[in-house]
C-alpha positions as CSV (number, residue, x, y, z in Angstrom):
1,M,166.3,-59.1,54.1
2,S,165.3,-61.3,51.2
3,T,164.0,-60.0,47.9
4,P,160.2,-59.7,47.3
5,Q,158.9,-62.6,45.3
6,I,155.7,-63.0,43.3
7,S,155.1,-66.5,44.4
8,V,156.7,-69.1,46.6
9,D,156.8,-72.9,46.4
10,V,156.4,-74.9,49.6
11,P,156.6,-78.8,49.5
12,G,153.2,-80.4,49.8
13,L,151.2,-77.2,49.0
14,P,149.9,-75.6,45.9
15,T,151.8,-72.6,44.7
16,L,151.5,-69.7,47.1
17,A,150.9,-66.2,46.0
18,W,150.9,-62.9,47.9
19,V,147.9,-61.1,49.2
20,N,148.1,-57.3,49.1
21,G,151.3,-57.2,47.0
22,P,154.6,-59.0,47.1
23,G,156.4,-59.6,50.4
24,R,159.6,-61.3,51.6
25,A,159.7,-65.0,52.2
26,R,161.9,-68.1,51.8
27,S,161.1,-71.8,51.9
28,D,163.2,-74.7,53.2
29,A,162.3,-77.9,51.4
30,E,164.4,-80.0,53.8
31,R,162.6,-78.6,56.9
32,G,159.3,-78.2,55.1
33,S,159.1,-74.7,56.4
34,V,158.3,-71.2,55.1
35,T,159.6,-68.0,56.7
36,L,158.0,-64.6,56.3
37,E,159.7,-61.2,57.0
38,S,157.3,-58.4,57.8
39,E,158.0,-54.8,57.1
40,A,157.8,-52.2,59.9
41,G,154.5,-50.8,61.0
42,V,152.2,-53.3,59.1
43,D,149.0,-54.9,60.2
44,W,145.6,-56.2,59.2
45,T,142.8,-54.5,61.2
46,N,139.4,-53.0,60.6
47,D,139.1,-50.9,63.8
48,A,135.8,-51.6,65.5
49,A,135.8,-48.0,66.7
50,G,135.8,-46.8,63.1
51,G,139.4,-45.9,62.6
52,E,141.2,-46.2,59.3
53,Q,141.5,-49.8,58.0
54,Q,145.1,-51.2,58.0
55,H,146.0,-53.8,55.4
56,A,149.7,-53.3,54.7
57,A,150.9,-56.6,56.1
58,R,151.5,-59.3,53.5
59,A,150.1,-62.8,53.5
60,L,151.4,-65.7,51.4
61,A,148.3,-67.8,50.5
62,L,146.7,-70.5,48.4
63,A,143.2,-70.4,46.9
64,V,140.6,-72.0,49.2
65,P,139.2,-75.1,47.6
66,D,135.5,-75.9,47.2
67,G,134.3,-78.0,50.2
68,D,135.8,-78.7,53.5
69,F,139.5,-78.3,54.3
70,V,142.0,-78.3,57.2
71,F,145.1,-76.1,57.2
72,S,147.6,-76.1,60.1
73,A,151.2,-75.2,61.0
74,R,153.5,-74.6,63.9
75,V,154.1,-70.9,64.2
76,H,157.2,-69.4,65.8
77,V,158.2,-65.7,66.0
78,P,161.9,-65.8,67.0
79,G,163.9,-63.0,68.5
80,V,163.0,-59.9,70.4
81,R,159.4,-59.0,69.9
82,T,157.4,-55.7,69.9
83,T,153.8,-55.4,71.0
84,F,151.4,-57.0,68.4
85,D,154.3,-58.7,66.4
86,A,152.7,-61.9,65.1
87,G,152.9,-64.8,62.9
88,A,149.4,-66.0,61.8
89,L,147.3,-68.2,59.7
90,A,145.0,-66.0,57.7
91,L,141.9,-66.1,55.6
92,W,141.2,-63.3,53.0
93,S,138.5,-62.4,50.6
94,D,138.6,-58.6,50.5
95,Q,139.3,-55.7,52.8
96,D,136.0,-56.1,54.6
97,H,136.0,-59.9,54.9
98,W,138.9,-61.7,56.4
99,A,140.2,-63.5,59.5
100,K,143.4,-64.4,61.2
101,L,144.6,-66.7,64.0
102,C,147.9,-65.4,65.6
103,N,150.9,-66.2,67.8
104,E,150.9,-62.5,68.9
105,Y,152.9,-60.5,71.5
106,S,150.7,-58.7,74.0
107,P,151.1,-55.2,75.5
108,Q,151.9,-57.0,78.7
109,G,154.9,-58.7,77.2
110,A,153.6,-62.2,76.7
111,A,153.0,-64.3,73.6
112,M,149.4,-65.4,73.3
113,V,146.8,-66.8,70.9
114,V,144.8,-64.0,69.3
115,S,142.0,-64.4,66.8
116,V,140.4,-61.7,64.7
117,V,137.3,-62.2,62.5
118,T,136.2,-59.3,60.2
119,D,132.9,-58.7,58.6
120,R,133.3,-55.0,57.8
121,F,134.7,-54.4,61.4
122,S,137.1,-56.6,63.3
123,D,136.1,-58.8,66.3
124,D,139.3,-59.1,68.1
125,C,139.6,-61.8,70.8
126,N,142.5,-62.8,73.1
127,G,143.1,-66.4,73.8
128,P,145.4,-68.3,76.1
129,L,149.0,-67.3,77.0
130,L,151.6,-69.5,75.4
131,S,153.8,-71.7,77.5
132,A,156.4,-72.2,74.7
133,P,157.9,-70.0,71.9
134,A,155.9,-71.8,69.2
135,V,152.3,-72.9,68.9
136,F,150.4,-75.0,66.5
137,L,147.5,-73.1,64.8
138,R,144.7,-74.6,62.7
139,V,142.0,-73.2,60.3
140,A,139.3,-75.6,59.2
141,R,136.1,-75.2,57.1
142,S,133.2,-77.5,57.8
143,G,130.2,-76.7,55.6
144,P,129.5,-72.9,55.8
145,S,131.5,-72.4,59.0
146,I,135.1,-71.8,59.9
147,A,136.8,-73.1,63.0
148,F,140.0,-71.9,64.7
149,H,142.1,-74.2,67.0
150,S,145.4,-74.0,68.8
151,S,147.7,-76.8,70.2
152,D,150.8,-77.2,72.2
153,D,151.9,-80.4,70.4
154,G,149.9,-80.6,67.2
155,S,147.9,-83.6,68.4
156,Q,145.5,-82.4,71.1
157,W,143.7,-79.3,69.8
158,D,142.0,-76.6,71.9
159,F,138.9,-74.9,70.5
160,V,139.4,-71.2,69.9
161,R,136.2,-70.1,68.1
162,T,133.9,-70.9,65.2
163,F,132.3,-68.3,62.9
164,R,130.7,-67.7,59.6
165,L,131.6,-65.1,57.0
166,P,129.4,-64.1,54.0
167,V,129.8,-65.3,50.5
168,T,131.6,-62.5,48.6
169,P,132.4,-61.8,44.9
170,S,136.1,-62.2,45.6
171,P,137.6,-65.7,46.0
172,W,138.9,-66.8,49.4
173,S,142.5,-67.6,50.1
174,V,144.2,-69.1,53.2
175,G,147.8,-68.9,54.2
176,F,150.6,-67.4,56.3
177,L,150.9,-63.8,57.6
178,A,153.6,-61.8,59.4
179,Q,152.8,-58.4,61.0
180,S,154.6,-55.8,63.1
181,P,152.2,-52.9,63.7
182,L,154.3,-51.0,66.2
183,G,157.7,-52.4,65.5
184,E,160.5,-52.4,63.0
185,G,159.4,-55.7,61.5
186,C,159.5,-59.3,62.6
187,T,160.2,-62.8,61.3
188,A,157.6,-65.6,61.4
189,V,158.5,-69.2,60.8
190,F,155.9,-71.8,59.8
191,D,156.7,-75.5,59.8
192,T,154.9,-78.9,60.4
193,I,152.5,-77.6,57.7
194,R,149.5,-79.7,56.8
195,Y,146.8,-79.1,54.3
196,D,144.1,-81.5,53.0
197,G,140.4,-81.8,52.2
198,A,139.5,-83.5,55.5
199,T,136.3,-82.6,57.6
200,L,136.4,-81.9,61.3
201,H,133.3,-83.7,62.6
202,D,133.5,-82.5,66.3
203,L,135.1,-79.1,66.9
204,R,135.4,-79.5,70.7
205,D,136.6,-83.1,71.2
206,G,140.3,-82.2,70.9
207,S,140.9,-84.1,67.6
């Protein structure tokens, strides 16, 4: 595995820094990709039933700017996968306020879109099954709200959910996450990465 790094440079993005301590990542300037390697048994979850919070997974993230933004990437988790192995786009403020949009492996043995929104406790929601190994995922802020979308091709976007999280003393970050709660670790590859200050004017028209 690669050596833990304090920060990682990815072409077209501000410098990325780790959330919850340094992890393992590498970037490929020619492909415009970033690859994260999760450790074994790591996750982000604030159990709605009141179990112990889990925040050992590492996210590689940039500071969320003031105003609206759109952040997207194609997410692929290659190789043999264990239940809940995932590559995700993640928002983080503190242990009680965060969200993630995942290419996750289900207990039934299928890859699917999963979204988790956490305001003290996690609201975990399964989305569609994936028809291909990779899926495009998107996080967008429009005013006070956040929207999650997924796409097969990066052009036609399917609405996943919209939500609002409270203003907190801690700044927000957005970036890439790899998790393997029940496994020995997994690799998540993110490419076709796009980030800008655009505004999504209609969350449900496929654009």
